[in-house]
TORVO-504213 format. One record per atom (N, C-alpha, C, O): atom name; x, y, z. Coordinates in nm, 4 decimals. Atoms other than C-alpha are relative to their C-alpha. Last residue first. Example, Ala and Ser with C-alpha at 12.3 -4.5 7.8 and 13.67 -1.06 7.14 Angstrom:
<recs>
  at         X         Y         Z
   N   -0.0820   -0.1190   -0.0060
  CA    1.3670   -0.1060    0.7140
   C   -0.0770    0.1090    0.0730
   O   -0.0261    0.2198    0.0899
   N    0.0890   -0.1190    0.0000
  CA    1.2300   -0.4500    0.7800
   C    0.0900    0.1200    0.0000
   O    0.1936    0.1181    0.0665
</recs>
This chain:
<recs>
  at         X         Y         Z
   N   -0.1069    0.0754   -0.0660
  CA    0.0529    0.2462    0.2629
   C   -0.0119    0.0254    0.1519
   O    0.0674   -0.0276    0.2298
   N   -0.0180   -0.0521   -0.1293
  CA   -0.2709    0.3292    0.0790
   C    0.1152   -0.0787    0.0660
   O    0.1119   -0.2017    0.0696
   N   -0.0165    0.0926   -0.1103
  CA   -0.2819    0.2621   -0.2881
   C    0.0255    0.0742    0.1289
   O    0.0756    0.1866    0.1268
   N    0.1177   -0.0050   -0.0960
  CA   -0.4285    0.5209   -0.5356
   C    0.0150   -0.0994    0.1174
   O   -0.0812   -0.1159    0.1924
   N    0.0929    0.1126    0.0191
  CA   -0.1862    0.4164   -0.8154
   C   -0.1137   -0.0050    0.0989
   O   -0.1913   -0.1005    0.1002
   N    0.0630    0.0128    0.1326
  CA    0.0930    0.6426   -0.7027
   C   -0.0971   -0.1112   -0.0066
   O   -0.0876   -0.2017    0.0763
   N   -0.0595    0.0932    0.0977
  CA    0.1483    0.6932   -0.3413
   C   -0.0656    0.0016   -0.1274
   O   -0.1827    0.0379   -0.1383
   N    0.1142    0.0618    0.0684
  CA    0.0349    1.0138   -0.1690
   C    0.0646   -0.0928   -0.1026
   O    0.1216   -0.0483   -0.2022
   N   -0.0294    0.0906    0.1225
  CA    0.3031    1.1162    0.0791
   C   -0.1382   -0.0491   -0.0504
   O   -0.2239   -0.0919    0.0268
   N    0.1074   -0.0251    0.0901
  CA    0.2280    1.4098    0.3193
   C    0.0137   -0.0691   -0.1267
   O   -0.0027   -0.0102   -0.2335
   N   -0.0422   -0.0303    0.1412
  CA    0.5696    1.3643    0.4664
   C   -0.1045    0.0311   -0.0889
   O   -0.0724    0.0699   -0.2013
   N   -0.1299   -0.0667    0.0018
  CA    0.5149    1.3751    0.8470
   C    0.0298    0.0410   -0.1388
   O    0.0716    0.1553   -0.1576
   N    0.0105   -0.1284   -0.0657
  CA    0.1448    1.2889    0.8329
   C    0.1246    0.0858   -0.0089
   O    0.1186    0.2056   -0.0365
   N    0.0851   -0.0916    0.0853
  CA    0.1795    1.0275    0.5829
   C   -0.0065    0.1315    0.0587
   O    0.0046    0.2331   -0.0100
   N   -0.0776   -0.0306    0.1192
  CA    0.4685    0.8600    0.7783
   C   -0.0755    0.1007   -0.0920
   O   -0.0171    0.1962   -0.1432
   N   -0.1150   -0.0908   -0.0475
  CA    0.2745    0.8751    1.1073
   C    0.0779    0.0558   -0.1285
   O    0.0988    0.1755   -0.1485
   N    0.0633   -0.1326   -0.0365
  CA   -0.0264    0.7282    0.9401
   C    0.1030    0.0944    0.0400
   O    0.1038    0.2083   -0.0066
   N    0.0394   -0.0677    0.1232
  CA    0.1861    0.4565    0.7835
   C   -0.0633    0.1337    0.0262
   O   -0.0320    0.2318   -0.0413
   N   -0.1256   -0.0558    0.0603
  CA    0.3489    0.3791    1.1190
   C   -0.0256    0.0686   -0.1341
   O    0.0374    0.1689   -0.1679
   N   -0.0470   -0.1175   -0.0838
  CA    0.0083    0.3410    1.2733
   C    0.1211    0.0611   -0.0530
   O    0.1312    0.1837   -0.0576
   N    0.0947   -0.0990    0.0343
  CA   -0.1068    0.1086    0.9877
   C    0.0353    0.1244    0.0757
   O    0.0327    0.2329    0.0176
   N   -0.0432   -0.0539    0.1254
  CA    0.2159   -0.0902    1.0205
   C   -0.1009    0.1098   -0.0390
   O   -0.0624    0.2050   -0.1069
   N   -0.1243   -0.0665   -0.0088
  CA    0.1552   -0.1408    1.3976
   C    0.0403    0.0634   -0.1332
   O    0.0930    0.1746   -0.1320
   N    0.0248   -0.1152   -0.0732
  CA   -0.2133   -0.2261    1.3515
   C    0.1358    0.0855    0.0138
   O    0.1339    0.2080    0.0023
   N    0.0096    0.0389   -0.1531
  CA   -0.1395   -0.4687    1.0833
   C   -0.0112    0.1238    0.0744
   O    0.0177    0.2281    0.0156
   N    0.0969   -0.0781   -0.0732
  CA   -0.2267   -0.3356    0.7302
   C   -0.0130   -0.0434    0.1442
   O   -0.1197   -0.0314    0.2043
   N   -0.0756   -0.1135   -0.0613
  CA    0.0670   -0.4158    0.5023
   C   -0.0948    0.0771    0.0909
   O   -0.0813    0.1985    0.1067
   N    0.0792   -0.1008   -0.0622
  CA   -0.0814   -0.7547    0.3925
   C    0.0919    0.1039    0.0698
   O    0.1815    0.0645    0.1444
   N   -0.0615   -0.0455   -0.1173
  CA    0.1170   -0.9622    0.1464
   C   -0.0733    0.1184    0.0568
   O   -0.0895    0.2199   -0.0109
   N    0.0484    0.0861   -0.1034
  CA   -0.1203   -1.1140   -0.1008
   C    0.0688    0.0390    0.1371
   O    0.0187    0.0044    0.2441
   N    0.1030   -0.0628   -0.0788
  CA   -0.0482   -0.8123   -0.3239
   C   -0.0511   -0.0831    0.1112
   O   -0.1201   -0.0280    0.1971
   N    0.1342    0.0009    0.0467
  CA    0.2679   -0.9635   -0.4603
   C   -0.0979    0.0597    0.0984
   O   -0.0632    0.0788    0.2149
   N    0.0802    0.1118   -0.0627
  CA    0.6145   -0.8611   -0.3824
   C   -0.1462    0.0080   -0.0435
   O   -0.1946    0.1127   -0.0866
   N    0.1430   -0.0069    0.0340
  CA    0.8550   -0.6589   -0.5976
   C   -0.0679   -0.1185    0.0695
   O   -0.0330   -0.2339    0.0448
   N    0.0650    0.1323    0.0201
  CA    1.2095   -0.5934   -0.4758
   C   -0.1475    0.0275   -0.0366
   O   -0.1983    0.1379   -0.0173
   N    0.1379   -0.0317    0.0158
  CA    1.4630   -0.3024   -0.4856
   C   -0.0721   -0.1323   -0.0323
   O   -0.0224   -0.2104   -0.1135
   N    0.0577    0.0120    0.1284
  CA    1.7976   -0.4361   -0.3615
   C   -0.1512    0.0467    0.0005
   O   -0.2208    0.0303    0.1008
   N    0.1334   -0.0457    0.0043
  CA    2.0312   -0.3739   -0.0760
   C   -0.0570   -0.0086   -0.1380
   O    0.0139    0.0256   -0.2326
   N    0.0482   -0.0907    0.0970
  CA    2.3546   -0.5563   -0.0224
   C   -0.1491    0.0316    0.0156
   O   -0.2227   -0.0386    0.0849
   N   -0.0558    0.0364    0.1304
  CA    2.5652   -0.7612    0.2040
   C   -0.0316    0.0940   -0.1101
   O    0.0568    0.1478   -0.1767
   N    0.0712    0.0569    0.1136
  CA    2.4527   -0.5965    0.5296
   C    0.0903   -0.0222   -0.1235
   O    0.1839    0.0531   -0.1505
   N   -0.1147    0.0221    0.0852
  CA    2.6206   -0.5318    0.8625
   C   -0.0524   -0.0838   -0.1166
   O   -0.0531   -0.2069   -0.1148
   N    0.0015    0.1245    0.0677
  CA    2.3167   -0.3869    1.0367
   C    0.1277   -0.0045   -0.0866
   O    0.1675    0.0947   -0.1478
   N   -0.1104    0.0688   -0.0258
  CA    2.3898   -0.1190    1.2866
   C    0.0080   -0.1280   -0.0672
   O    0.0813   -0.2170   -0.0240
   N    0.0442    0.1001   -0.0773
  CA    2.0410    0.0311    1.2817
   C    0.1244   -0.0948    0.0368
   O    0.1075   -0.1815    0.1225
   N    0.0360   -0.0504   -0.1293
  CA    2.1824    0.3537    1.1565
   C   -0.0376   -0.1146    0.0997
   O   -0.0124   -0.1036    0.2197
   N   -0.1371   -0.0407   -0.0663
  CA    2.3474    0.1610    0.8726
   C   -0.0336    0.0552    0.1337
   O    0.0337    0.0151    0.2286
   N   -0.0745    0.1198   -0.0352
  CA    2.0157   -0.0086    0.7846
   C    0.1315    0.0309    0.0699
   O    0.1710   -0.0358    0.1655
   N    0.0752    0.0611   -0.1115
  CA    1.8248    0.3223    0.7893
   C    0.0720   -0.1196    0.0464
   O    0.0902   -0.1331    0.1674
   N   -0.0130   -0.0869   -0.1154
  CA    2.0858    0.4907    0.5732
   C   -0.0658   -0.0560    0.1226
   O   -0.0092   -0.0530    0.2319
   N   -0.1431    0.0114   -0.0447
  CA    2.1000    0.2088    0.3218
   C    0.0130    0.0763    0.1341
   O    0.0610    0.0207    0.2329
   N   -0.0024    0.1322   -0.0582
  CA    1.7087    0.2147    0.3069
   C    0.1448   -0.0259    0.0547
   O    0.1620   -0.0720    0.1675
   N    0.0774   -0.0146   -0.1297
  CA    1.7108    0.5939    0.2356
   C    0.0024   -0.1335    0.0797
   O    0.0105   -0.1305    0.2025
   N   -0.0823   -0.0739   -0.0971
  CA    1.9806    0.5457   -0.0276
   C   -0.0614    0.0098    0.1310
   O    0.0062   -0.0034    0.2330
   N   -0.0971    0.1074   -0.0480
  CA    1.7651    0.2749   -0.2036
   C    0.0920    0.0738    0.0990
   O    0.1269    0.0128    0.2001
   N   -0.1171    0.0311    0.0846
  CA    1.4956    0.5363   -0.2436
   C    0.0936   -0.0995    0.0665
   O    0.0880   -0.1214    0.1875
   N   -0.0106   -0.0910    0.1190
  CA    1.1555    0.6658   -0.1284
   C    0.1211   -0.0337   -0.0963
   O    0.1215   -0.0043   -0.2159
   N   -0.0755   -0.1207   -0.0103
  CA    1.1095    0.3714    0.1180
   C   -0.0052    0.0782   -0.1385
   O   -0.0432    0.0256   -0.2431
   N    0.0662   -0.0929    0.1052
  CA    0.9079    0.0727    0.2043
   C    0.0851    0.1249    0.0125
   O    0.1121    0.1710    0.1234
   N    0.0431   -0.1348   -0.0134
  CA    1.1354   -0.1775    0.3874
   C   -0.0867    0.0553   -0.1055
   O   -0.0862    0.0037   -0.2173
   N    0.0754   -0.0669    0.1086
  CA    1.2158   -0.5473    0.4115
   C   -0.0599    0.1398    0.0492
   O   -0.1196    0.1536    0.1559
   N    0.0814   -0.1021   -0.0554
  CA    1.4927   -0.6984    0.6227
   C   -0.0716    0.0774   -0.1139
   O   -0.0085    0.1277   -0.2068
   N    0.0523   -0.1078    0.0875
  CA    1.6258   -1.0246    0.4999
   C   -0.0887    0.0983    0.0683
   O   -0.1923    0.0603    0.1227
   N    0.1132   -0.0682   -0.0344
  CA    1.8353   -1.2423    0.7320
   C   -0.0326    0.1199   -0.0956
   O    0.0472    0.2102   -0.1209
   N    0.0351   -0.1253    0.0687
  CA    2.0793   -1.5004    0.6197
   C   -0.1287    0.0623    0.0570
   O   -0.2257   -0.0096    0.0812
   N   -0.0483   -0.0983   -0.0871
  CA    2.2402   -1.7923    0.7974
   C   -0.0138    0.1350   -0.0556
   O    0.0809    0.2135   -0.0499
   N   -0.0901   -0.0878    0.0768
  CA    2.1556   -2.0016    0.4936
   C    0.0769    0.1075    0.0867
   O    0.1645    0.1798    0.0391
   N   -0.0855    0.0891    0.0721
  CA    1.9942   -2.2851    0.6941
   C    0.1056    0.0733   -0.0787
   O    0.2157    0.0224   -0.0993
   N   -0.1100    0.0550   -0.0777
  CA    1.8582   -2.0333    0.9372
   C    0.0973   -0.0870   -0.0706
   O    0.2156   -0.0879   -0.0366
   N   -0.0133    0.1327    0.0659
  CA    1.6683   -1.8275    0.6877
   C    0.1240   -0.0645    0.0708
   O    0.2411   -0.0413    0.0406
   N   -0.1242    0.0663   -0.0354
  CA    1.5502   -1.5183    0.8927
   C   -0.0061   -0.1368   -0.0715
   O   -0.1084   -0.2051   -0.0660
   N    0.0107    0.1402    0.0309
  CA    1.2799   -1.2950    0.7392
   C    0.1352   -0.0692    0.0223
   O    0.2303   -0.0405   -0.0504
   N   -0.1278    0.0756    0.0410
  CA    1.2377   -0.9481    0.8617
   C   -0.0359   -0.1380   -0.0144
   O   -0.1361   -0.1866    0.0381
   N   -0.0147    0.1271   -0.0658
  CA    0.9442   -0.7035    0.8636
   C    0.1315   -0.0562   -0.0370
   O    0.2017   -0.0075   -0.1255
   N    0.1230    0.0839    0.0063
  CA    0.8112   -0.3723    0.7327
   C    0.0101   -0.1216    0.0772
   O   -0.0816   -0.1492    0.1546
   N   -0.0335    0.1410   -0.0062
  CA    1.0693   -0.0981    0.8168
   C   -0.1347   -0.0795   -0.0001
   O   -0.2314   -0.0422    0.0663
   N    0.0780    0.0636   -0.1120
  CA    0.9460    0.2498    0.6975
   C    0.0404   -0.1546   -0.0094
   O    0.0288   -0.2196   -0.1134
   N   -0.0464    0.1352   -0.0101
  CA    1.1287    0.5094    0.4966
   C   -0.0722   -0.0740    0.1148
   O   -0.0957   -0.0184    0.2221
   N    0.1119    0.1000    0.0118
  CA    1.0329    0.8534    0.3700
   C    0.0556   -0.1350   -0.0036
   O    0.1047   -0.1797   -0.1073
   N   -0.0316    0.0961    0.1086
  CA    1.3174    1.0730    0.5005
   C   -0.1116   -0.1012   -0.0019
   O   -0.1426   -0.1623    0.1003
   N    0.0348   -0.0521    0.1273
  CA    1.2129    1.3833    0.6986
   C    0.0275   -0.0970   -0.1188
   O    0.0059   -0.0611   -0.2346
   N   -0.0975   -0.1107    0.0549
  CA    1.3882    1.3588    1.0308
   C   -0.0338    0.0383   -0.1366
   O    0.0311    0.1277   -0.1908
   N    0.0299   -0.1261   -0.0711
  CA    1.0848    1.1712    1.1715
   C    0.0868    0.1072   -0.0340
   O    0.0509    0.2234   -0.0153
   N    0.1181   -0.0561    0.0544
  CA    1.1319    0.9103    0.9008
   C   -0.0383    0.1289    0.0665
   O   -0.0858    0.2220    0.0014
   N   -0.0356   -0.0664    0.1319
  CA    1.4908    0.8625    1.0052
   C   -0.1185    0.0629   -0.0667
   O   -0.1084    0.1678   -0.1303
   N   -0.0704   -0.1256   -0.0177
  CA    1.3817    0.8018    1.3557
   C    0.0414    0.0706   -0.1205
   O    0.0445    0.1935   -0.1253
   N    0.0855   -0.1088   -0.0587
  CA    1.1227    0.5512    1.2564
   C    0.0652    0.1255    0.0251
   O    0.0080    0.2303   -0.0050
   N    0.0782   -0.0426    0.1125
  CA    1.3719    0.3635    1.0366
   C   -0.0971    0.1047    0.0396
   O   -0.1162    0.2049   -0.0294
   N   -0.0919   -0.0798    0.0890
  CA    1.6275    0.3442    1.3256
   C   -0.0817    0.0533   -0.1203
   O   -0.0572    0.1662   -0.1628
   N   -0.0167   -0.1338   -0.0558
  CA    1.3442    0.2313    1.5626
   C    0.0920    0.0863   -0.0801
   O    0.0726    0.2079   -0.0808
   N    0.1232   -0.0797   -0.0033
  CA    1.2421   -0.0493    1.3434
   C    0.0210    0.1342    0.0448
   O   -0.0178    0.2303   -0.0217
   N    0.0260   -0.0225    0.1438
  CA    1.5945   -0.1893    1.2919
   C   -0.1215    0.0973   -0.0152
   O   -0.1136    0.2002   -0.0823
   N   -0.1004   -0.0975    0.0424
  CA    1.6574   -0.1617    1.6673
   C   -0.0156    0.0460   -0.1471
   O   -0.0082    0.1648   -0.1787
   N    0.0353   -0.1268   -0.0652
  CA    1.3342   -0.3431    1.7480
   C    0.0973    0.1184   -0.0400
   O    0.0561    0.2307   -0.0692
   N    0.1160   -0.0594    0.0754
  CA    1.4148   -0.6047    1.4899
   C   -0.0489    0.1256    0.0623
   O   -0.0911    0.2168   -0.0088
   N   -0.0548   -0.0567    0.1221
  CA    1.7529   -0.6683    1.6539
   C   -0.1080    0.0707   -0.0843
   O   -0.0875    0.1781   -0.1409
   N   -0.0479   -0.1309   -0.0406
  CA    1.5924   -0.7264    1.9930
   C    0.0544    0.0708   -0.1188
   O    0.0500    0.1938   -0.1223
   N    0.1196   -0.0837   -0.0413
  CA    1.3926   -1.0143    1.8416
   C    0.0508    0.1411    0.0363
   O   -0.0098    0.2382   -0.0091
   N    0.0700   -0.0665    0.1180
  CA    1.6948   -1.1442    1.6463
   C   -0.1190    0.0841    0.0427
   O   -0.1532    0.1820   -0.0237
   N    0.0340   -0.1445   -0.0500
  CA    1.8940   -1.2152    1.9639
   C   -0.0715    0.0754   -0.1007
   O   -0.0779    0.1982   -0.0941
   N    0.0691    0.0032   -0.1318
  CA    1.8844   -1.5895    1.9113
   C   -0.0388    0.1330    0.0461
   O   -0.1373    0.1519    0.1175
   N    0.1432   -0.0059    0.0295
  CA    1.9891   -1.5241    1.5488
   C   -0.0902   -0.0049    0.1225
   O   -0.2045    0.0409    0.1198
   N    0.0393   -0.1335   -0.0094
  CA    2.3434   -1.4478    1.6757
   C   -0.1557    0.0169   -0.0256
   O   -0.2182    0.1136    0.0178
   N   -0.0144   -0.0488   -0.1452
  CA    2.4025   -1.8089    1.7406
   C   -0.0528    0.1312    0.0128
   O   -0.1298    0.1542    0.1061
   N    0.1025    0.0651   -0.0733
  CA    2.2606   -1.9101    1.3918
   C    0.0066    0.0355    0.1532
   O   -0.0963    0.0464    0.2199
   N   -0.0336    0.1399   -0.0348
  CA    2.4959   -1.6636    1.2268
   C   -0.1158   -0.0530    0.0838
   O   -0.1902    0.0263    0.1416
   N    0.0360    0.0112   -0.1418
  CA    2.3307   -1.3605    1.0672
   C    0.0223   -0.1426    0.0331
   O   -0.0468   -0.2327   -0.0144
   N   -0.0451    0.1293   -0.0608
  CA    2.4604   -1.2452    0.7254
   C   -0.0313   -0.0013    0.1457
   O    0.0023    0.0956    0.2138
   N   -0.1049    0.0013   -0.0892
  CA    2.2555   -0.9563    0.5951
   C    0.0327   -0.1400    0.0529
   O   -0.0545   -0.2236    0.0763
   N   -0.0447    0.1451   -0.0328
  CA    2.0346   -0.8930    0.3009
   C    0.1186    0.0039    0.0853
   O    0.2179    0.0662    0.0477
   N   -0.1324    0.0027   -0.0520
  CA    1.8416   -0.5613    0.2887
   C    0.0417   -0.1448    0.0354
   O   -0.0254   -0.2130    0.1128
   N   -0.0395    0.1093   -0.0860
  CA    1.5267   -0.5786    0.0809
   C    0.1493    0.0264    0.0295
   O    0.2291    0.0515   -0.0608
   N   -0.1462    0.0358    0.0012
  CA    1.3495   -0.2814   -0.0702
   C    0.0252   -0.1137    0.0971
   O   -0.0481   -0.1357    0.1935
   N   -0.0351    0.0969   -0.1147
  CA    0.9836   -0.1990   -0.1429
   C    0.1419   -0.0418   -0.0350
   O    0.1783   -0.0676   -0.1497
   N   -0.0261    0.1300    0.0455
  CA    0.9048    0.1141   -0.3422
   C    0.0367   -0.0861    0.1167
   O    0.0577   -0.0402    0.2289
   N   -0.0609    0.0893   -0.0982
  CA    0.7527    0.4515   -0.2658
   C    0.0134   -0.1361   -0.0593
   O   -0.0759   -0.1804   -0.1315
</recs>
């Protein structure tokens, strides 16, 4: 599993609805995971000055992230594999629950002994 970033243009006006957008993005990834694709939405980062929103995912492939973003209705510029440092915690209650569901559905054992 790798981490990916979806970059999308989001106007400052549209950003006011960002909270509901995150729910749609998360639900699309959860639905795709239930269908057998290893993908999980992690979080979003909005940069108002640049009118850009970054959506971060854990997934088995770039294609899985593209599919999740498309199902969420995101109009994205591009998708890239990214590397983040270990200081980022992926253990919130919501993420831990999603991880447990993902492992149960897909029986995924990450490399390196890490738990997602």
